[in-house]
Legacy VTK file of the C-alpha trace (Angstrom):
# vtk DataFile Version 3.0
C-alpha trace
ASCII
DATASET POLYDATA
POINTS 226 float
143.820 161.439 63.844
141.347 163.199 61.461
140.048 161.576 58.384
140.551 163.233 55.088
137.832 165.115 53.865
136.957 166.603 57.299
135.630 170.196 57.714
138.902 171.441 58.607
140.627 170.105 55.578
137.985 171.684 53.439
138.588 175.122 55.075
142.440 174.738 54.432
141.800 173.747 50.710
139.397 176.618 50.477
142.043 179.139 51.832
144.657 177.733 49.607
142.601 178.297 46.530
141.818 181.919 47.704
145.681 182.520 47.622
146.317 181.258 44.301
144.162 183.903 42.381
145.211 184.757 38.817
147.118 188.079 38.641
145.335 190.956 36.904
146.568 191.844 33.580
147.191 195.618 32.605
144.873 197.206 30.246
146.185 197.585 26.627
144.475 199.685 23.825
143.362 197.359 21.053
145.607 197.489 17.972
144.211 198.652 14.814
143.096 195.817 12.433
145.702 197.123 9.838
148.535 197.082 12.282
147.708 193.478 13.420
147.944 192.136 9.801
150.311 194.440 7.920
153.847 195.700 8.041
154.966 199.375 8.276
155.862 199.480 4.637
152.443 198.214 3.715
150.864 200.636 5.821
152.828 203.455 4.083
151.368 202.075 0.605
148.013 201.855 1.925
145.408 203.722 -0.395
144.404 205.970 2.702
148.079 206.841 3.092
148.818 207.550 -0.491
145.690 209.919 -0.558
146.966 211.664 2.420
150.452 212.036 0.828
148.968 213.600 -2.346
147.108 216.037 -0.220
150.272 216.874 1.796
152.014 217.440 -1.565
149.336 219.662 -2.910
149.391 221.677 0.117
153.026 221.974 0.095
152.996 222.916 -3.624
150.297 225.522 -2.994
152.264 226.885 -0.101
155.323 227.345 -2.474
153.344 229.078 -5.172
152.152 231.678 -2.398
155.689 232.248 -1.348
156.929 232.762 -4.781
153.998 235.010 -5.563
154.648 237.050 -2.546
158.567 237.395 -3.316
157.594 238.394 -6.948
155.154 241.041 -5.608
157.757 242.501 -3.129
160.392 242.601 -5.973
158.084 244.444 -8.188
157.236 246.806 -5.295
160.930 247.521 -4.566
161.468 248.112 -8.040
158.617 250.553 -8.406
159.662 252.474 -5.355
163.179 252.669 -6.650
161.923 253.877 -9.968
159.674 256.522 -8.476
162.545 257.630 -6.036
164.767 258.045 -9.077
162.264 259.979 -10.954
161.684 262.369 -7.944
165.335 262.726 -7.661
165.620 263.440 -11.330
162.719 265.940 -11.186
164.317 267.730 -8.186
167.662 267.953 -9.647
166.082 269.447 -12.956
163.909 271.896 -11.156
164.811 275.322 -10.041
167.056 275.833 -6.888
165.598 277.820 -4.046
167.627 280.757 -2.858
168.481 279.159 0.559
169.669 275.863 -1.020
172.253 277.384 -3.432
175.794 278.468 -2.942
176.213 282.061 -4.317
179.995 281.369 -4.662
179.262 278.696 -7.040
177.234 281.072 -9.267
180.330 282.829 -10.927
183.255 281.671 -12.763
186.663 283.178 -13.519
185.659 284.187 -16.944
182.503 286.223 -15.619
184.763 287.853 -12.924
187.924 288.812 -14.717
186.159 291.614 -16.714
184.813 293.108 -13.618
187.691 292.892 -10.935
191.338 293.611 -11.524
193.096 291.599 -10.673
190.431 288.753 -10.898
190.393 286.497 -7.882
189.992 282.826 -8.331
187.577 282.190 -5.515
184.984 284.127 -3.825
184.647 284.717 -0.028
181.143 283.942 1.670
179.660 286.951 3.381
176.320 285.853 4.729
173.947 288.100 6.599
170.452 287.735 8.200
167.900 286.574 5.588
170.444 286.424 2.670
173.628 284.716 1.506
176.292 286.562 -0.530
179.694 285.834 -2.102
182.369 288.731 -2.538
185.004 288.796 -5.204
187.770 291.498 -5.088
189.150 293.728 -2.438
186.883 296.194 -0.619
189.998 298.619 -0.014
190.407 299.085 -3.788
186.604 299.598 -4.231
186.616 297.118 -6.947
184.428 294.189 -5.936
181.535 291.920 -7.094
178.909 290.713 -4.849
176.388 287.969 -5.671
173.586 287.707 -3.236
170.566 285.422 -2.775
167.459 286.189 -0.644
163.898 285.641 -0.248
162.560 289.115 -0.759
163.827 292.067 -2.977
165.286 295.127 -1.623
162.866 298.091 -0.905
164.643 300.525 -3.511
163.004 302.437 -6.116
164.300 300.957 -9.431
165.811 303.215 -12.168
164.690 300.971 -15.004
164.594 297.285 -16.063
166.784 294.904 -17.859
166.236 291.420 -19.331
168.476 288.922 -18.310
168.327 285.181 -19.572
164.695 285.471 -20.311
163.911 287.189 -16.989
163.102 291.054 -16.335
164.566 292.770 -13.199
165.008 296.145 -11.964
168.278 298.207 -12.024
168.631 299.734 -8.396
171.954 301.538 -9.028
173.850 302.499 -12.352
176.820 304.721 -12.816
180.478 304.369 -13.933
181.321 303.193 -10.272
178.498 301.312 -9.186
175.937 298.806 -10.455
173.138 296.829 -8.851
170.512 294.597 -10.580
167.930 292.214 -9.115
166.105 289.205 -10.634
163.005 287.685 -8.825
161.609 284.244 -9.325
159.319 282.034 -7.292
162.583 280.431 -5.901
163.992 283.681 -4.512
165.717 286.815 -5.525
169.280 287.059 -7.152
171.133 290.453 -6.768
174.428 291.194 -8.616
176.290 294.229 -7.389
179.545 295.539 -8.903
181.819 298.315 -7.808
184.427 299.227 -10.413
186.917 301.313 -8.408
188.651 304.468 -9.389
189.861 302.895 -12.712
186.311 303.265 -13.888
186.717 306.945 -14.216
188.375 306.445 -17.530
185.817 304.051 -18.761
183.064 305.633 -20.702
180.580 302.745 -20.081
178.146 303.808 -17.355
175.502 301.104 -17.646
174.906 297.811 -15.967
175.388 296.001 -19.227
178.858 294.987 -17.764
177.247 292.684 -15.144
174.745 291.056 -17.391
176.919 288.029 -18.465
177.577 287.170 -14.825
173.847 287.598 -14.138
172.892 285.212 -17.063
175.493 282.657 -15.871
173.870 282.663 -12.381
170.353 282.470 -13.580
171.436 279.374 -15.712
173.140 277.695 -12.651
170.026 278.331 -10.625
167.837 277.032 -13.522
165.348 280.102 -13.079
164.845 280.649 -16.631
LINES 1 227
226 0 1 2 3 4 5 6 7 8 9 10 11 12 13 14 15 16 17 18 19 20 21 22 23 24 25 26 27 28 29 30 31 32 33 34 35 36 37 38 39 40 41 42 43 44 45 46 47 48 49 50 51 52 53 54 55 56 57 58 59 60 61 62 63 64 65 66 67 68 69 70 71 72 73 74 75 76 77 78 79 80 81 82 83 84 85 86 87 88 89 90 91 92 93 94 95 96 97 98 99 100 101 102 103 104 105 106 107 108 109 110 111 112 113 114 115 116 117 118 119 120 121 122 123 124 125 126 127 128 129 130 131 132 133 134 135 136 137 138 139 140 141 142 143 144 145 146 147 148 149 150 151 152 153 154 155 156 157 158 159 160 161 162 163 164 165 166 167 168 169 170 171 172 173 174 175 176 177 178 179 180 181 182 183 184 185 186 187 188 189 190 191 192 193 194 195 196 197 198 199 200 201 202 203 204 205 206 207 208 209 210 211 212 213 214 215 216 217 218 219 220 221 222 223 224 225
């Protein structure tokens, strides 16, 4: 028998106290004083939060102003470009037509052909060659044809004289009862009108190229060369 309070009991008591240590608590971040004493609604209505909201609204408003300004500037730029393109298109359509951009078959009408070719054809036939574009009305077999030609350079033929057509002056390269060639030159190219009147021209006292001037005037007007 061992009395209570002996050294062995003391050791047992000490070991028991060591086993009953208080468990460690996990570390937690301290809460903000406002969060401890106020609700979420009161935090939202806090003066600092109100200032933050006002600043946010100002930034959003400034951003919307920038977006609207950019949109207006883009619309003005697109309108300016469209206007400029339209003006360029109008200027191009109202300017002279270059020789290689025109269709020679569109430079004559039935009215300008019927007095030169018998019977008058309704349409011309394209007869392009190197360095020039041409359109032929009539039948080569009957020697009664009209040819309208567009080229970059004039023919190297000595002119007989000159004529004035639609405000332009050009050389006459051939002129007789049966044959006529006249040329008109501009910065946009050369227009040549050649007419062969056939055997029926033997009974016609007219020997000048005046007979083809109405056709040449119409072609110059269509080309906007004068």
